[in-house]
C-alpha positions as CSV (number, residue, x, y, z in Angstrom):
1,M,16.0,-0.2,12.8
2,S,12.5,-1.7,12.6
3,L,10.9,-2.5,9.2
4,S,8.1,-0.2,10.0
5,K,10.4,2.7,10.7
6,R,12.4,2.0,7.6
7,I,9.3,2.0,5.5
8,V,8.0,5.3,6.9
9,D,11.4,6.8,6.6
10,D,11.3,6.0,2.8
11,L,7.8,7.5,2.5
12,V,9.0,10.7,4.2
13,A,12.2,10.8,2.1
14,N,10.0,10.7,-1.0
15,D,7.9,13.7,0.1
16,I,4.8,11.6,0.9
17,S,3.0,13.9,3.3
18,F,-0.5,12.3,3.3
19,V,-1.2,8.6,4.2
20,T,-4.5,6.9,4.6
21,T,-4.8,3.5,6.2
22,V,-7.3,0.8,6.7
23,P,-6.8,-1.3,9.9
24,C,-4.5,-4.3,9.5
25,K,-2.8,-6.4,12.1
26,Q,0.2,-7.1,9.9
27,L,0.7,-3.4,9.0
28,G,-0.1,-2.2,12.5
29,G,3.5,-1.2,13.2
30,V,3.7,0.9,10.0
31,I,0.3,2.5,10.8
32,E,1.6,3.4,14.3
33,E,4.8,4.9,12.8
34,V,2.8,6.9,10.3
35,E,0.6,8.2,13.1
36,A,3.7,9.3,15.1
37,R,5.2,11.3,12.3
38,A,4.5,15.1,12.4
39,E,5.5,15.4,8.7
40,I,2.7,13.0,7.6
41,L,-1.0,13.8,7.8
42,H,-2.6,10.5,8.6
43,V,-6.3,10.0,7.8
44,P,-7.7,6.6,8.6
45,S,-10.3,5.2,6.1
46,N,-13.3,3.0,6.7
47,K,-12.8,1.3,3.3
48,E,-10.0,1.0,0.8
49,D,-11.9,2.6,-2.1
50,E,-12.7,5.6,0.2
51,G,-9.0,5.8,1.0
52,M,-8.2,6.0,-2.7
53,G,-10.6,8.9,-3.0
54,L,-8.8,10.6,-0.1
55,C,-5.4,10.0,-1.8
56,A,-6.7,11.4,-5.1
57,G,-7.9,14.6,-3.3
58,A,-4.6,15.0,-1.6
59,Y,-2.8,14.6,-4.9
60,L,-5.0,17.2,-6.6
61,G,-4.2,19.5,-3.6
62,G,-0.5,19.1,-4.3
63,K,0.4,16.4,-1.8
64,R,2.1,13.1,-2.5
65,S,0.1,10.3,-0.9
66,A,0.1,6.6,-0.1
67,I,-2.5,4.1,1.1
68,I,-1.8,1.2,3.5
69,M,-4.3,-1.6,3.2
70,Q,-5.0,-5.4,3.1
71,N,-5.2,-7.4,-0.1
72,T,-8.5,-8.9,1.1
73,A,-10.3,-5.7,0.0
74,L,-8.5,-5.2,-3.2
75,G,-11.7,-6.2,-5.1
76,I,-13.6,-3.2,-3.9
77,T,-10.9,-0.8,-5.2
78,V,-11.0,-1.8,-8.9
79,N,-13.4,0.9,-10.0
80,A,-11.5,3.6,-8.0
81,L,-8.2,2.4,-9.4
82,A,-9.3,2.2,-13.1
83,T,-11.6,5.3,-13.4
84,L,-9.9,7.7,-11.0
85,I,-6.3,6.8,-10.1
86,Q,-5.2,5.4,-13.5
87,F,-7.5,7.5,-15.8
88,Y,-6.1,10.7,-14.3
89,R,-2.5,9.3,-14.1
90,M,-2.1,9.7,-10.4
91,P,0.9,8.1,-8.7
92,L,-0.2,6.0,-5.7
93,P,2.0,3.7,-3.7
94,M,-0.2,1.0,-2.2
95,L,1.5,-0.8,0.7
96,I,-0.6,-4.0,0.9
97,S,-0.5,-6.8,3.4
98,Y,-0.7,-10.0,1.4
99,R,-2.8,-12.4,3.4
100,G,-3.7,-16.0,2.4
101,E,-0.5,-17.8,1.6
102,L,1.2,-20.7,3.4
103,R,0.6,-20.9,7.1
104,E,-2.3,-18.4,6.9
105,P,-4.5,-19.0,10.0
106,V,-7.7,-17.5,8.7
107,A,-9.3,-19.6,5.9
108,C,-11.3,-16.8,4.3
109,Q,-8.1,-14.9,3.6
110,V,-7.0,-17.6,1.2
111,E,-9.6,-16.9,-1.5
112,M,-8.5,-13.3,-2.1
113,A,-4.8,-14.3,-2.2
114,L,-5.7,-16.5,-5.1
115,H,-6.9,-13.4,-7.0
116,T,-4.8,-10.5,-5.8
117,K,-1.9,-10.7,-8.3
118,A,-4.3,-11.5,-11.2
119,I,-6.4,-8.4,-10.4
120,L,-3.3,-6.2,-10.2
121,S,-2.0,-7.7,-13.5
122,Q,-5.3,-7.2,-15.3
123,L,-5.2,-3.5,-14.2
124,H,-1.5,-3.3,-15.5
125,I,-0.4,-2.1,-12.0
126,P,3.3,-2.8,-11.4
127,T,3.5,-5.2,-8.4
128,Y,6.4,-5.9,-6.1
129,H,6.2,-8.7,-3.5
130,F,8.3,-8.4,-0.3
131,H,9.1,-11.8,1.2
132,K,12.1,-11.0,3.4
133,A,13.2,-8.0,5.3
134,S,16.0,-7.2,2.8
135,D,13.3,-6.7,0.1
136,A,12.5,-3.3,1.8
137,E,15.8,-2.0,0.3
138,E,13.8,-1.7,-2.9
139,L,11.1,0.6,-1.5
140,D,12.9,3.9,-2.2
141,A,13.3,3.0,-5.9
142,I,9.7,1.8,-6.1
143,L,8.5,5.1,-4.7
144,K,10.6,7.1,-7.1
145,Y,9.3,5.0,-10.0
146,T,5.6,5.6,-9.1
147,F,6.1,9.4,-8.9
148,M,8.3,9.5,-12.1
149,C,5.7,7.7,-14.2
150,N,2.5,8.8,-12.5
151,K,1.2,5.3,-12.0
152,P,-0.1,3.4,-9.0
153,V,2.2,0.6,-7.7
154,A,1.4,-2.3,-5.4
155,I,3.9,-3.4,-2.7
156,L,2.7,-6.7,-1.4
157,T,4.1,-7.7,2.0
158,D,3.5,-11.2,3.1
159,A,3.7,-12.8,6.6
160,S,7.3,-13.9,6.1
161,F,8.3,-10.3,5.5
162,W,6.9,-9.4,8.9
163,G,8.3,-12.4,10.6
164,G,5.4,-14.8,10.5
165,Y,1.8,-14.9,11.7
């Protein structure tokens, strides 16, 4: 079974029926799998903070939601995370491609990698970093956690998790 299918199977098993995505090459397989699932309403977003607004609306409408995004735009989400998602205690799984580590081919990706974990830590957002395929075995428990405690969680997936650049 592919990692993308396994991830989306876990989303569905945890009753996530609304997913918004921002284009990402590393997460492309997951995005395609989300799009193919009849049980998930997939609404692509132009920007990550816009996607968080869509997830908040879905949550207020009674749906469990998730966002799929890159870490390079995490900075623009700080206000939406702090004043909307966290303030109103909304669970939000964030599947985030973690660009900018060793062997990164795009230099501008490196700067945000230096700040990603610090931003998430400063916001007190539980963060899980997937380095190898077997790390995906934790996703179900992470999803249960976010919905149990009504908090956003970040699942960082680096290039080694996906098999390299």
